[in-house]
Backbone as a chain_set.jsonl record, in Angstrom:
{"seq": "MKTDNAGSHLFDQTRRIRGSVTAEFAVVLPAVTALLAVLLFGAGAGILQLRLEEGARAGARAVARGENTTQSVDIATRLAGRNTTVVVDLAGGYATVTVSGRLDGPLVGMLAWQQSASAVARIENYDATVQSQRPGHG", "coords": {"N": [[0.797, -1.19, 0.0], [2.067, 1.124, 0.388], [3.162, 1.906, -1.978], [0.971, 2.788, -3.435], [0.266, 5.03, -1.95], [2.55, 6.602, -2.241], [2.506, 7.041, -5.006], [0.128, 8.457, -5.235], [0.793, 10.718, -3.767], [2.823, 11.792, -5.381], [1.327, 12.377, -7.664], [-0.397, 14.382, -6.665], [1.488, 16.337, -6.057], [2.5, 16.956, -8.603], [0.209, 18.0, -9.743], [-0.133, 20.327, -8.182], [2.165, 21.785, -8.905], [1.667, 22.17, -11.61], [-0.581, 23.796, -11.419], [0.529, 26.08, -10.221], [2.196, 26.989, -12.223], [0.331, 27.7, -14.148], [-0.908, 29.85, -12.818], [1.258, 31.632, -12.61], [1.704, 32.126, -15.3], [-0.687, 33.434, -15.94], [-0.318, 35.787, -14.539], [1.905, 36.914, -15.799], [1.142, 37.191, -18.46], [-0.431, 39.638, -19.117], [1.635, 41.577, -18.932], [3.413, 40.754, -20.925], [1.76, 41.069, -23.135], [1.357, 43.872, -23.066], [4.004, 44.72, -23.513], [4.403, 43.728, -26.104], [2.515, 45.295, -27.476], [3.648, 47.857, -27.156], [6.053, 47.503, -28.559], [5.067, 47.026, -31.165], [3.797, 49.487, -31.644], [6.019, 51.2, -31.592], [7.446, 50.219, -33.809], [5.615, 50.802, -35.845], [5.598, 53.606, -35.673], [8.221, 54.154, -36.435], [8.251, 53.22, -39.095], [6.334, 54.929, -40.206], [7.7, 57.374, -39.919], [9.838, 57.022, -41.692], [8.398, 56.895, -44.125], [7.313, 59.496, -44.18], [9.651, 61.043, -44.367], [10.67, 60.185, -46.839], [8.608, 61.018, -48.541], [8.742, 63.829, -48.171], [11.327, 64.364, -49.173], [11.037, 63.556, -51.873], [9.031, 65.317, -52.719], [10.325, 67.814, -52.428], [12.41, 67.477, -54.276], [10.903, 67.355, -56.615], [9.858, 69.978, -56.848], [12.27, 71.333, -57.071], [13.12, 70.468, -59.557], [11.427, 71.871, -61.153], [8.734, 71.331, -61.248], [5.277, 72.085, -60.546], [3.737, 73.236, -57.437], [1.438, 71.785, -56.838], [1.813, 69.326, -58.133], [4.042, 68.516, -56.708], [2.973, 68.211, -54.132], [1.194, 66.11, -54.653], [2.994, 64.036, -55.304], [4.453, 63.802, -52.893], [2.38, 63.096, -51.133], [1.548, 60.669, -52.224], [3.762, 59.041, -51.678], [4.089, 59.308, -48.881], [1.648, 58.657, -47.725], [-1.947, 58.432, -47.344], [-3.148, 59.761, -45.168], [-1.842, 62.187, -44.55], [-0.368, 65.475, -44.25], [0.744, 67.943, -46.431], [2.968, 70.585, -46.88], [4.197, 73.149, -48.872], [6.806, 75.404, -49.215], [8.11, 78.18, -50.792], [10.968, 80.021, -50.931], [13.514, 82.402, -51.249], [14.962, 81.059, -53.278], [14.885, 78.433, -52.562], [13.117, 75.402, -51.928], [11.01, 74.26, -49.467], [9.677, 71.405, -48.21], [7.301, 70.129, -46.13], [6.091, 67.36, -44.494], [3.551, 65.907, -42.642], [2.049, 63.63, -40.307], [-0.044, 61.118, -38.703], [-0.102, 58.051, -36.832], [-2.176, 55.285, -37.771], [-4.84, 53.347, -36.384], [-6.561, 51.346, -33.874], [-6.033, 51.949, -31.102], [-4.369, 54.081, -31.217], [-5.553, 56.517, -31.431], [-5.83, 57.567, -28.904], [-3.466, 58.754, -28.358], [-1.878, 61.798, -28.848], [0.122, 62.187, -30.884], [2.001, 63.644, -33.198], [3.834, 63.238, -36.123], [6.518, 64.472, -38.151], [8.313, 65.469, -41.123], [10.835, 67.223, -42.878], [12.145, 68.56, -45.918], [14.614, 70.225, -47.798], [15.33, 71.817, -50.824], [17.351, 73.223, -53.373], [16.074, 75.359, -55.786], [16.239, 74.916, -59.215], [15.573, 76.724, -61.332], [14.572, 79.334, -60.143], [13.064, 81.808, -60.533], [11.37, 81.231, -62.747], [9.945, 79.106, -61.688], [8.601, 80.276, -59.5], [7.02, 82.102, -60.9], [5.352, 80.319, -62.286], [3.789, 79.39, -60.243], [1.996, 81.342, -59.592], [-1.402, 82.55, -59.691], [-3.259, 82.149, -62.709], [-1.258, 81.359, -64.347], [-0.194, 78.587, -66.23]], "CA": [[0.0, 0.0, 0.0], [2.93, 2.287, 0.377], [3.353, 2.339, -3.356], [-0.201, 3.573, -3.822], [0.349, 6.307, -1.252], [3.636, 7.359, -2.864], [2.025, 7.449, -6.324], [-0.881, 9.49, -5.02], [1.507, 11.919, -3.33], [3.501, 12.323, -6.563], [0.288, 12.944, -8.523], [-0.821, 15.645, -6.046], [2.581, 17.309, -6.193], [2.518, 17.357, -10.009], [-0.964, 18.844, -9.948], [0.141, 21.632, -7.564], [3.16, 22.472, -9.73], [0.98, 22.587, -12.822], [-1.441, 24.915, -11.038], [1.326, 27.285, -9.975], [2.667, 27.454, -13.53], [-0.812, 28.377, -14.755], [-1.076, 31.131, -12.126], [2.365, 32.503, -13.013], [1.45, 32.518, -16.683], [-1.778, 34.41, -15.915], [0.221, 37.049, -14.032], [2.88, 37.433, -16.755], [0.523, 37.419, -19.766], [-0.7, 41.059, -19.411], [2.896, 42.3, -19.14], [3.913, 40.37, -22.251], [0.866, 41.715, -24.101], [1.68, 45.307, -23.077], [5.304, 44.859, -24.163], [4.19, 43.517, -27.536], [1.82, 46.48, -27.994], [4.624, 48.955, -27.222], [6.972, 47.203, -29.663], [4.36, 47.245, -32.432], [3.61, 50.928, -31.789], [7.325, 51.765, -31.952], [7.75, 49.844, -35.192], [4.727, 51.587, -36.701], [6.076, 54.996, -35.673], [9.445, 54.187, -37.239], [7.892, 53.074, -40.508], [5.687, 56.181, -40.612], [8.721, 58.418, -40.049], [10.545, 56.771, -42.955], [7.51, 57.301, -45.222], [7.229, 60.958, -44.193], [10.925, 61.569, -44.87], [10.756, 59.904, -48.277], [7.659, 61.909, -49.206], [9.276, 65.199, -48.149], [12.457, 64.427, -50.119], [10.54, 63.485, -53.251], [8.324, 66.568, -53.0], [11.319, 68.884, -52.604], [13.093, 67.234, -55.556], [9.985, 67.698, -57.705], [9.838, 71.438, -56.997], [13.602, 71.739, -57.533], [13.177, 70.18, -60.997], [10.579, 72.804, -61.876], [7.324, 70.946, -61.2], [4.524, 73.023, -59.712], [3.529, 72.765, -56.065], [0.377, 70.772, -56.824], [2.445, 68.049, -58.472], [4.908, 68.172, -55.588], [2.105, 67.716, -53.057], [0.708, 64.793, -55.074], [4.101, 63.079, -55.184], [4.734, 63.6, -51.468], [1.246, 62.378, -50.537], [1.571, 59.294, -52.718], [4.805, 58.289, -50.981], [3.954, 59.361, -47.424], [0.403, 58.021, -47.296], [-3.143, 59.246, -47.563], [-3.512, 60.548, -43.984], [-0.744, 63.111, -44.276], [-0.517, 66.862, -44.666], [1.954, 68.395, -47.12], [3.077, 72.039, -47.022], [5.336, 73.54, -49.708], [7.167, 76.809, -49.026], [9.134, 78.643, -51.726], [11.556, 81.269, -50.429], [14.941, 82.617, -51.436], [15.592, 80.098, -54.172], [14.812, 77.093, -51.987], [11.793, 74.832, -51.665], [10.931, 73.457, -48.249], [8.476, 70.575, -48.188], [7.083, 69.529, -44.814], [5.033, 66.354, -44.512], [3.241, 65.471, -41.28], [1.0, 62.621, -40.236], [-0.225, 60.363, -37.463], [-0.317, 56.623, -36.992], [-3.551, 54.798, -37.797], [-5.049, 52.17, -35.559], [-7.634, 51.49, -32.892], [-5.608, 52.541, -29.834], [-3.488, 55.217, -31.468], [-6.345, 57.724, -31.273], [-5.653, 58.097, -27.548], [-2.199, 59.474, -28.311], [-1.835, 62.973, -29.731], [1.51, 62.216, -31.32], [2.122, 64.03, -34.604], [5.185, 63.11, -36.646], [6.717, 65.265, -39.365], [9.635, 65.464, -41.747], [11.018, 68.324, -43.828], [13.274, 68.472, -46.841], [14.888, 71.491, -48.475], [16.081, 71.651, -52.071], [17.58, 74.457, -54.131], [15.288, 75.355, -57.021], [17.137, 75.143, -60.347], [15.179, 77.943, -62.034], [13.676, 79.889, -59.125], [12.135, 82.814, -61.059], [10.356, 80.571, -63.575], [9.114, 78.292, -60.803], [7.718, 81.178, -58.753], [6.048, 82.622, -61.867], [4.379, 79.279, -62.62], [2.938, 79.148, -59.081], [1.02, 82.429, -59.463], [-2.676, 82.287, -60.38], [-3.336, 82.605, -64.095], [-0.174, 80.734, -65.108], [-0.425, 77.156, -66.329]], "C": [[0.845, 1.261, 0.0], [3.147, 2.791, -1.04], [2.168, 3.156, -3.835], [-0.149, 4.965, -3.197], [1.433, 7.185, -1.878], [3.208, 7.855, -4.244], [0.999, 8.557, -6.22], [-0.236, 10.806, -4.612], [2.216, 12.589, -4.518], [2.499, 12.988, -7.515], [-0.188, 14.291, -7.978], [0.244, 16.723, -6.208], [2.664, 17.822, -7.637], [1.354, 18.299, -10.31], [-0.753, 20.241, -9.36], [1.133, 22.43, -8.394], [2.502, 22.998, -11.002], [0.068, 23.785, -12.536], [-0.655, 26.19, -10.804], [1.88, 27.844, -11.283], [1.543, 28.203, -14.244], [-1.023, 29.746, -14.124], [0.028, 32.112, -12.523], [2.169, 33.004, -14.444], [0.353, 33.581, -16.747], [-1.3, 35.768, -15.419], [1.127, 37.704, -15.079], [2.231, 37.819, -18.09], [0.172, 38.887, -20.036], [0.576, 41.87, -19.656], [3.472, 41.993, -20.52], [3.061, 41.03, -23.34], [1.159, 43.209, -24.206], [3.014, 45.56, -23.774], [5.178, 44.697, -25.675], [3.496, 44.723, -28.169], [2.776, 47.657, -28.137], [5.6, 48.731, -28.375], [6.311, 47.445, -31.021], [4.123, 48.731, -32.684], [4.919, 51.592, -32.214], [7.711, 51.446, -33.384], [6.887, 50.636, -36.169], [5.166, 53.038, -36.8], [7.342, 55.133, -36.513], [9.16, 54.094, -38.725], [7.218, 54.344, -41.02], [6.716, 57.281, -40.82], [9.513, 58.248, -41.344], [9.699, 57.194, -44.157], [7.408, 58.816, -45.324], [8.5, 61.572, -44.763], [11.057, 61.353, -46.371], [9.805, 60.801, -49.062], [8.162, 63.341, -49.269], [10.429, 65.348, -49.135], [11.972, 64.442, -51.561], [9.794, 64.758, -53.636], [9.279, 67.723, -53.241], [12.071, 68.711, -53.924], [12.208, 67.631, -56.731], [9.94, 69.206, -57.926], [11.178, 71.921, -57.533], [13.761, 71.502, -59.033], [12.308, 71.121, -61.81], [9.115, 72.415, -61.918], [6.578, 71.94, -60.313], [4.214, 72.403, -58.347], [2.43, 71.711, -55.975], [0.945, 69.395, -57.138], [3.348, 67.578, -57.335], [4.105, 67.592, -54.428], [1.581, 66.326, -53.398], [1.781, 63.72, -54.906], [4.374, 62.766, -53.72], [3.624, 62.805, -50.795], [1.234, 60.92, -50.965], [2.598, 58.454, -51.962], [4.585, 58.225, -49.473], [2.689, 58.673, -46.927], [-0.76, 58.985, -47.36], [-3.504, 60.125, -46.375], [-2.396, 61.498, -43.583], [-1.095, 64.504, -44.772], [0.802, 67.314, -45.269], [1.89, 69.91, -47.279], [4.337, 72.335, -47.824], [5.564, 75.032, -49.523], [8.307, 77.146, -49.984], [9.673, 79.97, -51.217], [13.047, 81.284, -50.716], [15.644, 81.6, -52.307], [15.573, 78.666, -53.66], [13.36, 76.677, -51.796], [11.891, 73.991, -50.402], [9.608, 72.713, -48.272], [8.407, 69.908, -46.824], [5.887, 68.596, -44.908], [4.804, 65.914, -43.075], [2.08, 64.49, -41.311], [0.965, 61.955, -38.88], [-0.395, 58.891, -37.795], [-1.807, 56.321, -37.04], [-3.653, 53.601, -36.868], [-6.078, 52.424, -34.484], [-7.212, 52.202, -31.606], [-4.765, 53.786, -30.01], [-4.233, 56.537, -31.291], [-6.213, 58.354, -29.895], [-4.384, 58.934, -27.43], [-2.225, 60.63, -29.303], [-0.408, 63.183, -30.217], [1.553, 62.462, -32.819], [3.584, 63.891, -35.01], [5.305, 63.963, -37.897], [8.147, 65.125, -39.856], [9.677, 66.604, -42.754], [12.22, 68.049, -44.706], [13.385, 69.807, -47.566], [15.713, 71.191, -49.719], [16.207, 73.006, -52.754], [16.843, 74.341, -55.46], [16.201, 75.742, -58.177], [16.829, 76.443, -61.076], [14.116, 78.631, -61.184], [12.647, 80.854, -59.706], [11.023, 82.177, -61.892], [9.412, 79.735, -62.71], [8.133, 79.155, -60.03], [6.653, 81.747, -59.676], [4.97, 81.578, -62.17], [3.434, 78.985, -61.458], [1.848, 80.204, -58.933], [-0.261, 82.076, -60.209], [-2.667, 82.871, -61.792], [-2.228, 82.049, -64.961], [-0.4, 79.234, -65.101], [0.8, 76.426, -66.143]], "O": [[0.368, 2.339, -0.354], [3.298, 3.993, -1.257], [2.347, 4.125, -4.572], [-0.482, 5.957, -3.846], [1.24, 8.392, -2.024], [3.523, 8.987, -4.611], [0.998, 9.489, -7.024], [-0.657, 11.877, -5.05], [2.206, 13.814, -4.637], [2.788, 14.032, -8.099], [-0.365, 15.24, -8.743], [-0.072, 17.884, -6.465], [2.88, 19.015, -7.853], [1.506, 19.275, -11.045], [-1.152, 21.234, -9.97], [0.959, 23.636, -8.568], [2.749, 24.13, -11.418], [-0.027, 24.694, -13.361], [-1.122, 27.275, -11.151], [2.014, 29.059, -11.425], [1.787, 29.231, -14.875], [-1.293, 30.713, -14.838], [-0.241, 33.292, -12.747], [2.44, 34.165, -14.75], [0.455, 34.527, -17.528], [-1.828, 36.797, -15.839], [1.112, 38.926, -15.226], [2.74, 38.702, -18.78], [0.464, 39.358, -21.135], [0.585, 42.759, -20.507], [3.965, 42.892, -21.201], [3.59, 41.495, -24.349], [1.204, 43.755, -25.308], [3.139, 46.514, -24.542], [5.784, 45.452, -26.435], [3.849, 45.129, -29.276], [2.723, 48.379, -29.132], [5.936, 49.674, -29.092], [6.931, 48.009, -31.922], [4.236, 49.187, -33.822], [4.923, 52.449, -33.097], [8.243, 52.3, -34.093], [7.374, 51.09, -37.204], [5.116, 53.636, -37.875], [7.511, 56.123, -37.224], [9.763, 54.811, -39.524], [7.492, 54.788, -42.135], [6.625, 58.041, -41.784], [9.823, 59.232, -42.016], [10.22, 57.785, -45.103], [7.416, 59.366, -46.425], [8.437, 62.514, -45.552], [11.507, 62.243, -47.091], [10.16, 61.292, -50.133], [8.03, 64.001, -50.3], [10.505, 66.344, -49.855], [12.438, 65.241, -52.374], [9.916, 65.226, -54.767], [9.072, 68.523, -54.153], [12.34, 69.694, -54.615], [12.691, 68.176, -57.723], [9.978, 69.665, -59.068], [11.218, 72.828, -58.364], [14.462, 72.257, -59.707], [12.433, 71.171, -63.034], [8.32, 73.1, -62.561], [7.174, 72.563, -59.434], [4.406, 71.205, -58.134], [2.491, 70.832, -55.115], [0.597, 68.411, -56.485], [3.41, 66.386, -57.036], [4.508, 66.603, -53.816], [1.528, 65.456, -52.53], [1.5, 62.624, -54.421], [4.512, 61.602, -53.345], [3.9, 61.931, -49.974], [0.942, 60.035, -50.161], [2.341, 57.293, -51.643], [4.864, 57.2, -48.851], [2.67, 58.156, -45.81], [-0.577, 60.201, -47.422], [-4.129, 61.167, -46.572], [-2.05, 61.599, -42.406], [-1.991, 64.687, -45.596], [1.862, 67.093, -44.683], [0.891, 70.453, -47.75], [5.416, 71.838, -47.503], [4.637, 75.831, -49.654], [9.342, 76.48, -49.988], [8.923, 80.938, -51.086], [13.753, 80.308, -50.461], [16.819, 81.311, -52.086], [16.181, 77.782, -54.263], [12.49, 77.508, -51.535], [12.752, 73.119, -50.287], [8.543, 73.326, -48.345], [9.335, 69.211, -46.412], [4.807, 68.992, -45.346], [5.755, 65.584, -42.366], [1.244, 64.514, -42.214], [1.819, 62.19, -38.025], [-0.785, 58.533, -38.906], [-2.607, 57.021, -36.42], [-2.66, 52.925, -36.601], [-6.433, 53.57, -34.207], [-7.987, 52.996, -31.073], [-4.478, 54.479, -29.034], [-3.611, 57.566, -31.029], [-6.459, 59.549, -29.734], [-4.248, 59.732, -26.503], [-2.561, 60.442, -30.473], [0.19, 64.233, -29.985], [1.187, 61.594, -33.612], [4.472, 64.378, -34.31], [4.329, 64.161, -38.621], [9.052, 64.725, -39.124], [8.676, 66.91, -43.403], [13.181, 67.397, -44.296], [12.38, 70.434, -47.902], [16.668, 70.414, -49.676], [15.29, 73.827, -52.716], [16.975, 73.344, -56.169], [16.862, 76.779, -58.128], [17.749, 77.193, -61.404], [12.921, 78.53, -61.46], [11.461, 80.73, -59.401], [9.858, 82.548, -61.753], [8.212, 79.671, -62.979], [6.958, 78.807, -59.914], [5.494, 81.863, -59.277], [3.796, 81.925, -62.296], [2.378, 78.388, -61.666], [0.872, 79.981, -58.218], [-0.224, 81.39, -61.23], [-2.13, 83.953, -62.026], [-2.24, 82.237, -66.177], [-0.763, 78.668, -64.069], [0.8, 75.197, -66.194]]}, "num_chains": 1, "name": "protein.A"}
């Protein structure tokens, strides 16, 4: 009968260990979930910043080549994404394109975090470019 008692004791001990592992997992799971959410948010913010920078660079290059600001805004928006704002400033022979945007997602709305990127390019033919931006010029 000692063997039955020893087997029963071993079974109870295994059951207690299994129960404590389940409890530990239940305690750790929210922390792991929060860490994963923070990592995904950080990755999304990094990818958005890269898109904004690429859009600003392409928009500034377009104006520098002599394209009008509408075309520059279209190019920057296409590269940066649809939920972005593009501002083109022409001054002193240089074009500054600033693109800003926010992350999309269900929980991101709680954060008021705006990201932006700017690029500056020297306009090859500044006078002609400024003239083409005025109303009445095609």
